[in-house]
DSSP file (Angstrom, degrees, kcal/mol; ACC not computed):
  #  RESIDUE AA STRUCTURE BP1 BP2  ACC     N-H-->O    O-->H-N    N-H-->O    O-->H-N    TCO  KAPPA ALPHA  PHI   PSI    X-CA   Y-CA   Z-CA
    1    1 A M    >         0   0    0      0, 0.0     3,-0.5     0, 0.0     2,-0.2   0.000 360.0 360.0 360.0  -9.5  -11.0   12.0    7.0
    2    2 A G  T 3   -     0   0    0      1,-0.2   110,-0.1   111,-0.1     0, 0.0  -0.529 360.0 -39.6  89.0-155.9  -12.1   14.4    4.3
    3    3 A E  T 3  S+     0   0    0     -2,-0.2    -1,-0.2   108,-0.1     2,-0.2   0.255  84.5 134.7 -98.6  10.6  -14.2   13.6    1.3
    4    4 A K    <   -     0   0    0     -3,-0.5   108,-2.8   108,-0.2     2,-0.4  -0.426  34.3-169.9 -64.2 130.3  -12.8   10.2    0.4
    5    5 A K  E     +A  111   0A   0    106,-0.3     2,-0.3    -2,-0.2   104,-0.1  -0.989  14.2 163.7-128.5 132.3  -15.6    7.8   -0.3
    6    6 A I  E     -A  110   0A   0    104,-2.2   104,-1.1    -2,-0.4    78,-0.4  -0.993  38.9-110.8-143.5 139.3  -15.3    4.0   -0.8
    7    7 A A    >>  -     0   0    0     -2,-0.3     3,-1.2   102,-0.2     4,-0.9  -0.418  22.0-128.6 -69.2 144.2  -18.1    1.3   -0.7
    8    8 A T  H 3> S+     0   0    0    100,-0.5     4,-1.8     1,-0.3     3,-0.3   0.816 107.3  66.1 -62.9 -29.5  -18.0   -1.0    2.3
    9    9 A R  H 3> S+     0   0    0     97,-1.3     4,-2.5     1,-0.2    -1,-0.3   0.784  93.9  59.5 -65.2 -25.1  -18.2   -4.0   -0.1
   10   10 A D  H <> S+     0   0    0     -3,-1.2     4,-2.0     2,-0.2    -1,-0.2   0.893 104.1  50.1 -67.0 -38.9  -14.7   -3.0   -1.3
   11   11 A G  H  X S+     0   0    0     -4,-0.9     4,-2.4    -3,-0.3    -2,-0.2   0.904 111.0  49.9 -62.7 -41.1  -13.4   -3.5    2.2
   12   12 A F  H  X S+     0   0    0     -4,-1.8     4,-2.8     2,-0.2     5,-0.3   0.946 108.5  52.2 -60.4 -49.6  -15.1   -6.9    2.3
   13   13 A G  H  X S+     0   0    0     -4,-2.5     4,-1.1     1,-0.2    -2,-0.2   0.886 114.1  42.1 -57.2 -42.9  -13.6   -7.9   -1.0
   14   14 A E  H  X S+     0   0    0     -4,-2.0     4,-1.8     2,-0.2    -1,-0.2   0.919 115.8  48.2 -70.5 -44.4  -10.1   -7.1    0.1
   15   15 A A  H  X S+     0   0    0     -4,-2.4     4,-2.5     1,-0.2    -2,-0.2   0.876 107.4  54.6 -66.4 -38.2  -10.4   -8.5    3.6
   16   16 A I  H  X S+     0   0    0     -4,-2.8     4,-2.5     1,-0.2    -1,-0.2   0.848 107.1  51.5 -69.0 -31.5  -11.9  -11.8    2.5
   17   17 A V  H  X S+     0   0    0     -4,-1.1     4,-2.0    -5,-0.3    -1,-0.2   0.938 110.7  48.4 -65.9 -46.5   -9.0  -12.4    0.1
   18   18 A E  H  X S+     0   0    0     -4,-1.8     4,-1.3     1,-0.2    -2,-0.2   0.926 115.1  45.1 -58.6 -45.7   -6.5  -11.8    2.9
   19   19 A L  H  X S+     0   0    0     -4,-2.5     4,-1.8     1,-0.2    -1,-0.2   0.902 110.2  53.7 -66.1 -42.1   -8.4  -14.1    5.2
   20   20 A G  H  < S+     0   0    0     -4,-2.5    -1,-0.2     1,-0.2     6,-0.2   0.849 106.1  53.0 -62.8 -35.1   -8.8  -16.9    2.6
   21   21 A K  H  < S+     0   0    0     -4,-2.0    -1,-0.2     1,-0.2    -2,-0.2   0.865 115.1  41.4 -66.6 -35.6   -5.0  -16.9    2.0
   22   22 A D  H  < S+     0   0    0     -4,-1.3    -2,-0.2     1,-0.2    -1,-0.2   0.711 122.2  38.7 -83.9 -21.7   -4.4  -17.4    5.7
   23   23 A N    ><  -     0   0    0     -4,-1.8     3,-1.9    -5,-0.1    -1,-0.2  -0.903  57.8-166.4-138.0 105.7   -7.2  -19.9    6.3
   24   24 A P  T 3  S+     0   0    0      0, 0.0    -1,-0.1     0, 0.0    -4,-0.1   0.571  87.3  70.7 -68.7  -6.6   -8.1  -22.6    3.8
   25   25 A D  T 3  S+     0   0    0      2,-0.0     2,-0.6    -5,-0.0    -5,-0.1   0.526  77.3  95.9 -84.5  -6.0  -11.3  -23.2    5.7
   26   26 A I    <   +     0   0    0     -3,-1.9     2,-0.3    -6,-0.2    -3,-0.1  -0.763  55.3 178.6 -89.4 124.9  -12.7  -19.9    4.5
   27   27 A Y        -     0   0    0     -2,-0.6     2,-0.5    23,-0.0    23,-0.2  -0.897  24.6-141.3-121.8 151.6  -14.9  -20.3    1.5
   28   28 A V  E     -b   50   0B   0     21,-2.2    23,-2.9    -2,-0.3     2,-0.7  -0.973  12.2-161.8-109.0 125.8  -16.9  -17.8   -0.6
   29   29 A V  E     -b   51   0B   0     -2,-0.5     2,-0.5    21,-0.2    23,-0.2  -0.938  13.0-159.4-107.6 111.6  -20.3  -19.1   -1.8
   30   30 A D  E     -b   52   0B   0     21,-3.4    23,-2.4    -2,-0.7    25,-0.2  -0.784  17.6-169.6 -98.0 128.8  -21.4  -16.9   -4.7
   31   31 A I  S    S-     0   0    0     -2,-0.5    21,-0.1    21,-0.2    -1,-0.1  -0.358  72.5 -72.3-111.2  50.5  -25.0  -16.7   -5.7
   32   32 A D  S    S+     0   0    0     21,-0.1    25,-0.3    24,-0.1     4,-0.1   0.764 118.5  96.6  68.2  28.2  -24.4  -14.8   -8.9
   33   33 A I     >  +     0   0    0      2,-0.1     4,-2.7    23,-0.1     5,-0.2   0.075  38.5 119.2-128.9  23.7  -23.6  -11.5   -7.1
   34   34 A G  H  >>S+     0   0    0      1,-0.2     5,-2.1     2,-0.2     4,-0.8   0.866  76.1  51.5 -57.8 -39.8  -19.8  -11.8   -7.1
   35   35 A K  H >45S+     0   0    0      1,-0.2     3,-0.5     2,-0.2    -1,-0.2   0.932 114.1  43.7 -63.9 -44.5  -19.4   -8.6   -9.1
   36   36 A S  H 345S+     0   0    0      1,-0.2    -2,-0.2     2,-0.1    -1,-0.2   0.866 118.0  44.3 -67.4 -36.8  -21.6   -6.7   -6.7
   37   37 A C  H 3<5S-     0   0    0     -4,-2.7    -1,-0.2   -25,-0.1    -2,-0.2   0.431 107.9-122.8 -91.8   0.4  -20.0   -8.2   -3.6
   38   38 A K  T <<5 +     0   0    0     -4,-0.8     3,-0.2    -3,-0.5     4,-0.2   0.869  69.0 132.9  63.6  39.5  -16.4   -7.8   -4.9
   39   39 A T     >< +     0   0    0     -5,-2.1     4,-2.3     1,-0.2     5,-0.2   0.338  38.6  98.5-100.2   6.7  -15.5  -11.5   -4.6
   40   40 A G  H  > S+     0   0    0     -6,-0.6     4,-2.2     1,-0.2    -1,-0.2   0.880  82.1  50.7 -60.9 -40.0  -14.0  -11.7   -8.1
   41   41 A Q  H  > S+     0   0    0     -3,-0.2     4,-2.7     2,-0.2     5,-0.3   0.881 109.0  51.9 -66.8 -37.2  -10.4  -11.4   -6.7
   42   42 A F  H  > S+     0   0    0     -4,-0.2     4,-3.1     2,-0.2    -2,-0.2   0.943 110.3  48.7 -61.1 -47.4  -11.1  -14.2   -4.3
   43   43 A R  H  < S+     0   0    0     -4,-2.3    -2,-0.2     1,-0.2    -1,-0.2   0.886 114.2  46.8 -59.3 -40.3  -12.3  -16.4   -7.1
   44   44 A K  H  < S+     0   0    0     -4,-2.2    -2,-0.2    -5,-0.2    -1,-0.2   0.913 122.1  33.0 -69.1 -44.4   -9.2  -15.5   -9.1
   45   45 A E  H  < S+     0   0    0     -4,-2.7    -2,-0.2     1,-0.2    -3,-0.2   0.761 132.3  27.7 -86.7 -26.5   -6.7  -16.1   -6.4
   46   46 A L    ><  +     0   0    0     -4,-3.1     3,-2.2    -5,-0.3    -1,-0.2  -0.415  64.5 156.5-133.7  58.2   -8.4  -18.9   -4.4
   47   47 A P  G >  S+     0   0    0      0, 0.0     3,-1.3     0, 0.0    -1,-0.1   0.782  73.6  60.9 -60.1 -27.8  -10.5  -20.9   -6.9
   48   48 A E  G 3  S+     0   0    0      1,-0.3    -5,-0.1    -3,-0.1    -2,-0.0   0.621 107.0  47.0 -74.2 -10.9  -10.4  -24.0   -4.8
   49   49 A Q  G <  S+     0   0    0     -3,-2.2   -21,-2.2    -7,-0.2     2,-0.5   0.120  98.0  89.5-111.3  17.7  -12.1  -22.0   -2.0
   50   50 A Y  E <   -b   28   0B   0     -3,-1.3     2,-0.4   -23,-0.2   -21,-0.2  -0.967  51.2-176.2-123.6 127.3  -14.8  -20.5   -4.2
   51   51 A L  E     -b   29   0B   0    -23,-2.9   -21,-3.4    -2,-0.5     2,-0.5  -0.976   8.1-161.6-123.6 135.6  -18.2  -22.0   -5.0
   52   52 A K  E     -b   30   0B   0     -2,-0.4   -21,-0.2   -23,-0.2   -23,-0.1  -0.973  10.7-153.5-115.6 129.6  -20.8  -20.7   -7.4
   53   53 A T        -     0   0    0    -23,-2.4   -21,-0.1    -2,-0.5   -23,-0.0  -0.394  29.9-106.0 -90.6 174.2  -24.4  -21.9   -7.1
   54   54 A P  S    S+     0   0    0      0, 0.0   -23,-0.1     0, 0.0    -1,-0.1   0.352  81.5 120.9 -76.3  -2.5  -27.3  -22.0  -10.0
   55   55 A A        -     0   0    0    -25,-0.2     2,-0.4     1,-0.1    -2,-0.0  -0.282  55.8-141.8 -66.5 152.3  -29.0  -19.0   -8.4
   56   56 A N        -     0   0    0    -23,-0.0     2,-0.2   -24,-0.0     5,-0.1  -0.905  20.7-106.1-116.0 145.2  -29.4  -15.8  -10.5
   57   57 A D        +     0   0    0     -2,-0.4     2,-0.3   -25,-0.3   -25,-0.1  -0.462  67.1 112.8 -66.5 135.1  -29.1  -12.2   -9.4
   58   58 A G  S >  S-     0   0    0     -2,-0.2     3,-1.6     0, 0.0     4,-0.4  -0.883  77.4 -34.2-174.0-155.5  -32.5  -10.6   -9.2
   59   59 A A  G >  S+     0   0    0      1,-0.3     3,-1.5    -2,-0.3     4,-0.3   0.828 124.4  61.5 -58.3 -35.0  -35.1   -9.1   -6.8
   60   60 A S  G >  S+     0   0    0      1,-0.3     3,-0.5     2,-0.2    -1,-0.3   0.764 102.1  53.3 -65.6 -22.5  -34.3  -11.6   -4.0
   61   61 A H  G <  S+     0   0    0     -3,-1.6    -1,-0.3     1,-0.2    -2,-0.2   0.546 105.5  54.5 -86.1  -7.5  -30.8  -10.2   -3.9
   62   62 A Q  G <  S+     0   0    0     -3,-1.5    -1,-0.2    -4,-0.4    -2,-0.2   0.319  75.9 138.6-105.9   6.0  -32.0   -6.6   -3.5
   63   63 A C    X   -     0   0    0     -3,-0.5     3,-0.5    -4,-0.3    -3,-0.1  -0.259  39.3-162.4 -61.4 131.0  -34.2   -7.3   -0.5
   64   64 A I  T 3  S+     0   0    0      1,-0.2     3,-0.4     2,-0.1     4,-0.3   0.528  84.0  69.6 -90.3  -6.1  -34.1   -4.6    2.2
   65   65 A E  T 3>  +     0   0    0      1,-0.2     4,-2.4     2,-0.1     3,-0.3   0.442  67.3 102.8 -87.8   1.1  -35.6   -6.8    4.8
   66   66 A D  H <> S+     0   0    0     -3,-0.5     4,-2.8     1,-0.2     5,-0.2   0.859  77.5  51.2 -56.9 -40.5  -32.5   -9.0    5.1
   67   67 A M  H  > S+     0   0    0     -3,-0.4     4,-1.8     1,-0.2    -1,-0.2   0.906 111.0  48.3 -66.5 -39.5  -31.2   -7.6    8.3
   68   68 A G  H  > S+     0   0    0     -3,-0.3     4,-0.6    -4,-0.3    -1,-0.2   0.912 113.9  47.1 -64.0 -42.8  -34.6   -8.0   10.0
   69   69 A I  H >< S+     0   0    0     -4,-2.4     3,-1.3     1,-0.2     4,-0.5   0.937 111.4  50.0 -64.2 -47.1  -34.8  -11.6    8.8
   70   70 A M  H >< S+     0   0    0     -4,-2.8     3,-1.1     1,-0.3    -1,-0.2   0.836 103.0  61.1 -63.8 -31.9  -31.3  -12.5    9.8
   71   71 A R  H 3< S+     0   0    0     -4,-1.8    -1,-0.3     1,-0.2    -2,-0.2   0.721  97.5  60.1 -67.2 -19.9  -31.8  -11.0   13.3
   72   72 A T  T << S+     0   0    0     -3,-1.3    -1,-0.2    -4,-0.6    -2,-0.2   0.630  82.1  98.8 -83.3 -12.7  -34.6  -13.6   13.9
   73   73 A L  S X  S-     0   0    0     -3,-1.1     3,-1.8    -4,-0.5    -3,-0.0  -0.591  87.1-104.1 -77.3 132.2  -32.2  -16.6   13.4
   74   74 A P  T 3  S+     0   0    0      0, 0.0     3,-0.1     0, 0.0    -1,-0.1  -0.278  98.9   0.4 -57.8 135.1  -31.0  -18.1   16.7
   75   75 A N  T 3  S+     0   0    0      1,-0.2     2,-0.4    -4,-0.1    -4,-0.1   0.542  92.9 145.6  65.9  10.1  -27.4  -17.2   17.6
   76   76 A M    <   -     0   0    0     -3,-1.8     2,-0.5    -6,-0.2    -1,-0.2  -0.652  37.6-153.1 -81.8 130.6  -27.0  -15.1   14.4
   77   77 A T  E     -c  101   0C   0     23,-1.8    25,-3.3    -2,-0.4     2,-0.5  -0.907   9.2-157.3-101.4 128.0  -24.7  -12.1   14.8
   78   78 A V  E     +c  102   0C   0     -2,-0.5     2,-0.4    23,-0.2    25,-0.2  -0.921  12.9 179.6-112.4 128.3  -25.6   -9.2   12.3
   79   79 A V  E     +c  103   0C   0     23,-2.8    25,-2.4    -2,-0.5    43,-0.0  -0.992  13.6 179.5-132.3 131.3  -23.0   -6.6   11.4
   80   80 A M        -     0   0    0     -2,-0.4    25,-0.1    23,-0.2    23,-0.1  -0.875  23.9-144.3-130.4 100.9  -23.2   -3.7    9.1
   81   81 A P        -     0   0    0      0, 0.0    25,-0.1     0, 0.0   -73,-0.1  -0.228   5.7-140.5 -63.3 152.3  -20.0   -1.7    8.9
   82   82 A A  S    S-     0   0    0      1,-0.1     2,-0.3    23,-0.1   -74,-0.1   0.760  74.5  -2.4 -86.4 -27.2  -20.2    2.1    8.5
   83   83 A D  S  > S-     0   0    0    -75,-0.1     4,-2.2   -76,-0.1     5,-0.1  -0.881  83.7 -81.2-152.7-178.4  -17.3    2.6    6.1
   84   84 A Y  H  > S+     0   0    0    -78,-0.4     4,-2.2    26,-0.3     5,-0.2   0.909 122.9  49.9 -57.3 -48.1  -14.5    0.9    4.1
   85   85 A T  H  > S+     0   0    0      1,-0.2     4,-1.9     2,-0.2    -1,-0.2   0.923 113.2  44.5 -62.4 -46.9  -12.1    0.8    7.1
   86   86 A S  H  > S+     0   0    0      1,-0.2     4,-2.9     2,-0.2    -1,-0.2   0.848 109.8  57.9 -68.5 -31.9  -14.6   -0.7    9.5
   87   87 A A  H  X S+     0   0    0     -4,-2.2     4,-2.1     2,-0.2     5,-0.2   0.944 107.1  46.8 -62.2 -47.5  -15.7   -3.2    6.8
   88   88 A K  H  X S+     0   0    0     -4,-2.2     4,-1.4     1,-0.2    -2,-0.2   0.930 116.6  44.5 -59.2 -45.5  -12.2   -4.6    6.5
   89   89 A A  H  X S+     0   0    0     -4,-1.9     4,-2.0     1,-0.2    -2,-0.2   0.900 113.7  48.7 -67.9 -40.8  -11.7   -4.8   10.2
   90   90 A L  H  X S+     0   0    0     -4,-2.9     4,-2.4     2,-0.2    -1,-0.2   0.779 104.9  58.1 -75.9 -25.6  -15.1   -6.4   10.9
   91   91 A V  H  X S+     0   0    0     -4,-2.1     4,-1.8    -5,-0.2    -1,-0.2   0.918 110.0  45.8 -63.4 -42.1  -14.8   -9.0    8.2
   92   92 A K  H  X S+     0   0    0     -4,-1.4     4,-1.1    -5,-0.2    -2,-0.2   0.889 112.2  50.2 -67.5 -38.9  -11.6  -10.2   10.0
   93   93 A A  H  X S+     0   0    0     -4,-2.0     4,-0.7     1,-0.2     3,-0.3   0.885 108.9  52.9 -65.4 -37.7  -13.4  -10.0   13.3
   94   94 A A  H >< S+     0   0    0     -4,-2.4     3,-0.6     1,-0.2    -1,-0.2   0.869 103.8  56.4 -65.5 -36.2  -16.3  -12.1   11.9
   95   95 A A  H 3< S+     0   0    0     -4,-1.8    -1,-0.2     1,-0.2    -2,-0.2   0.814 112.0  42.8 -65.0 -28.9  -13.9  -14.7   10.7
   96   96 A A  H 3< S+     0   0    0     -4,-1.1    -1,-0.2    -3,-0.3    -2,-0.2   0.538  91.6 112.7 -91.9  -7.9  -12.6  -15.1   14.2
   97   97 A W  S << S-     0   0    0     -4,-0.7     2,-1.2    -3,-0.6     4,-0.1  -0.375  70.8-126.9 -69.2 141.0  -16.2  -15.0   15.7
   98   98 A D  S    S+     0   0    0     -2,-0.1    -1,-0.1     2,-0.1    -2,-0.1  -0.734  80.8  18.2 -90.5  92.1  -17.5  -18.2   17.4
   99   99 A G  S    S-     0   0    0     -2,-1.2     2,-0.1    -5,-0.1   -23,-0.1  -0.714 104.8 -38.4 134.5 174.4  -20.8  -18.6   15.6
  100  100 A P        -     0   0    0      0, 0.0   -23,-1.8     0, 0.0     2,-0.4  -0.417  51.3-168.7 -73.1 143.2  -22.6  -17.5   12.5
  101  101 A V  E     -c   77   0C   0    -25,-0.2     2,-0.6    -2,-0.1   -23,-0.2  -0.999  12.1-156.0-133.9 132.2  -22.2  -13.9   11.3
  102  102 A Y  E     -c   78   0C   0    -25,-3.3   -23,-2.8    -2,-0.4     2,-0.5  -0.945  14.7-164.4-106.2 120.3  -24.2  -12.1    8.7
  103  103 A L  E     -c   79   0C   0     -2,-0.6     2,-0.4   -25,-0.2   -23,-0.2  -0.894   1.4-164.5-107.3 132.2  -22.3   -9.2    7.2
  104  104 A R        -     0   0    0    -25,-2.4     2,-0.3    -2,-0.5    -2,-0.0  -0.958   8.4-174.2-120.1 135.2  -24.1   -6.5    5.2
  105  105 A F        -     0   0    0     -2,-0.4     2,-0.2   -25,-0.1   -23,-0.1  -0.868  22.0-116.1-127.6 157.9  -22.4   -4.0    2.9
  106  106 A T        -     0   0    0     -2,-0.3   -97,-1.3     1,-0.1     4,-0.1  -0.616   6.0-153.3 -90.1 151.7  -23.3   -1.0    0.8
  107  107 A R  S    S+     0   0    0     -2,-0.2  -100,-0.2   -99,-0.1    -1,-0.1   0.852  77.5  72.9 -85.0 -42.9  -23.0   -0.8   -2.9
  108  108 A D  S    S-     0   0    0      1,-0.1  -100,-0.5  -102,-0.1     2,-0.2  -0.389  94.2-102.4 -75.7 149.3  -22.6    3.0   -3.0
  109  109 A A        -     0   0    0   -102,-0.2  -102,-0.2  -104,-0.1    -1,-0.1  -0.482  41.8-168.6 -67.1 138.9  -19.4    4.7   -2.0
  110  110 A V  E     -A    6   0A   0   -104,-1.1  -104,-2.2    -2,-0.2   -26,-0.3  -0.896  32.4 -81.6-127.1 157.6  -19.7    6.2    1.5
  111  111 A P  E     -A    5   0A   0      0, 0.0     2,-0.7     0, 0.0  -106,-0.3  -0.294  40.5-121.7 -60.2 140.8  -17.4    8.6    3.3
  112  112 A V        +     0   0    0   -108,-2.8  -108,-0.2     1,-0.2   -29,-0.1  -0.762  40.5 166.7 -80.6 118.5  -14.4    7.1    5.0
  113  113 A I        +     0   0    0     -2,-0.7     2,-0.3  -112,-0.1    -1,-0.2   0.599  50.3  64.4-112.4 -15.6  -14.8    8.1    8.6
  114  114 A Y  S    S-     0   0    0   -113,-0.1   -29,-0.2     4,-0.0     2,-0.2  -0.820  73.4-127.2-112.4 151.7  -12.3    5.9   10.5
  115  115 A D    >   -     0   0    0     -2,-0.3     3,-1.6     1,-0.1    -2,-0.1  -0.543  29.8-110.5 -87.2 159.0   -8.5    5.7   10.3
  116  116 A E  T 3  S+     0   0    0      1,-0.3    -1,-0.1    -2,-0.2    -2,-0.0   0.753 118.5  60.3 -59.5 -23.9   -6.7    2.4    9.6
  117  117 A E  T 3  S+     0   0    0      2,-0.1    -1,-0.3     0, 0.0    -3,-0.0   0.636  81.5 106.6 -80.9 -14.2   -5.5    2.6   13.3
  118  118 A D    <   -     0   0    0     -3,-1.6     2,-0.3     1,-0.1    -4,-0.0  -0.310  62.8-140.8 -63.9 148.8   -9.0    2.5   14.6
  119  119 A T        -     0   0    0      2,-0.0     2,-0.4   -30,-0.0    -2,-0.1  -0.839  13.0-162.5-112.8 152.5  -10.1   -0.8   16.3
  120  120 A F        -     0   0    0     -2,-0.3     2,-0.4   -31,-0.1     5,-0.1  -0.991   4.3-168.5-137.1 141.4  -13.5   -2.5   16.0
  121  121 A E    >   -     0   0    0      3,-0.4     3,-2.1    -2,-0.4     2,-0.1  -0.996  30.0-114.7-133.6 128.8  -15.1   -5.2   18.1
  122  122 A I  T 3  S+     0   0    0     -2,-0.4     3,-0.1     1,-0.3   -43,-0.1  -0.393 104.7  24.5 -60.6 132.3  -18.3   -7.1   17.3
  123  123 A G  T 3  S+     0   0    0      1,-0.2     2,-0.5    -2,-0.1    -1,-0.3   0.353 103.1  99.3  92.7  -4.3  -21.0   -6.2   19.8
  124  124 A K    <   -     0   0    0     -3,-2.1    -3,-0.4     2,-0.0    -1,-0.2  -0.965  67.7-135.1-118.4 127.5  -19.5   -2.8   20.7
  125  125 A A              0   0    0     -2,-0.5    -4,-0.0     1,-0.1    -3,-0.0  -0.409 360.0 360.0 -73.2 153.9  -20.7    0.4   19.2
  126  126 A K              0   0    0     -2,-0.1    -1,-0.1    -6,-0.0    -2,-0.0   0.305 360.0 360.0-131.9 360.0  -18.2    3.0   18.0
């Protein structure tokens, strides 16, 4: 794929807007990290499906133990996409998943390693 780098959170931001337009049951709950999580476009285009809480961005939002904690919750599916392309696809797969899903994204740009034609399935390594 070359040297193209895009943060996985950008894939999330784009995919969640597409999903929210198609499904009014999809909401974004922002805990003061909308800029970091790329949910600003969702808020702009789908304000009736966007909720912001009184929480403030800080150390609790930077925790590296989140994946370990989320894995201990019963029936929780934990997904961390490898690149922008897989992030977009796996956000859509999570929306169709039967049960709770925790999605984790990177802030930093990472190499794009998959093509748009690649397919991804929750629970299957690639």
